[in-house]
C-alpha positions in Angstrom: -52.9 -7.6 98.2 -55.4 -10.3 97.7 -54.9 -12.4 94.6 -58.1 -14.1 93.5 -58.2 -16.4 90.5 -61.3 -17.2 88.6 -61.8 -20.7 87.3 -64.4 -21.6 84.8 -66.7 -24.5 85.2 -67.5 -26.9 82.3 -70.9 -25.2 82.2 -69.3 -21.8 81.7 -67.1 -23.2 79.0 -70.1 -24.8 77.3 -71.9 -21.4 77.4 -68.9 -19.6 75.9 -68.6 -22.2 73.2 -72.3 -21.9 72.4 -72.0 -18.1 72.3 -69.0 -18.3 70.0 -70.7 -20.8 67.7 -73.8 -18.7 67.6 -71.8 -15.6 66.7 -69.9 -17.4 64.0 -73.0 -18.9 62.5 -74.7 -15.5 62.4 -71.6 -14.0 60.7 -71.5 -16.9 58.2 -75.2 -16.2 57.3 -74.5 -12.5 56.8 -71.5 -13.3 54.5 -73.5 -15.9 52.6 -76.3 -13.4 52.0 -73.7 -10.9 50.7 -72.2 -13.5 48.4 -75.7 -14.5 47.2 -76.5 -10.9 46.3 -73.2 -10.5 44.4 -73.8 -13.8 42.6 -77.2 -12.5 41.5 -75.7 -9.3 40.2 -72.9 -11.1 38.4 -75.5 -13.5 36.8 -77.5 -10.5 35.5 -74.4 -8.9 34.1 -73.2 -12.2 32.4 -76.7 -12.8 31.0 -76.7 -9.3 29.5 -73.3 -9.6 28.1 -74.2 -13.1 26.7 -77.3 -11.7 25.1 -75.2 -8.9 23.5 -72.6 -11.4 22.3 -75.3 -13.6 20.7 -76.8 -10.6 18.9 -73.3 -9.6 17.7 -72.6 -13.2 16.6 -75.8 -13.3 14.6 -75.0 -10.0 12.9 -71.5 -11.2 12.0 -73.0 -14.4 10.6 -75.5 -12.4 8.5 -72.8 -10.1 7.2 -70.6 -13.1 6.4 -73.4 -14.7 4.4 -74.1 -11.4 2.6 -70.4 -11.1 1.6 -70.3 -14.7 0.4 -73.5 -14.0 -1.7 -71.9 -10.9 -3.2 -68.7 -12.8 -4.0 -70.7 -15.5 -5.8 -72.6 -12.8 -7.9 -69.3 -11.1 -8.7 -67.8 -14.4 -9.9 -70.9 -15.1 -12.1 -70.7 -11.6 -13.6 -66.9 -12.0 -14.2 -67.6 -15.3 -16.0 -70.3 -13.8 -18.2 -68.0 -10.9 -19.1 -65.0 -13.2 -19.9 
């Protein structure tokens, strides 16, 4: 049997390195694009939730103010009666 070994030249190695680098760069760009899309979706969700929380906070503040006003009126009425 004839045993033949193949040796790579420095040009071959440089080509392989360039190919691997190119493939890794392309994969990185694809992953970055996916993450960017996910970030956009998460931002939309967080903005919606934040808006909802702001509305709820305003409603709670309004109700708290109404309760305080009612309590003041009740105290005035109690003082008049007493």
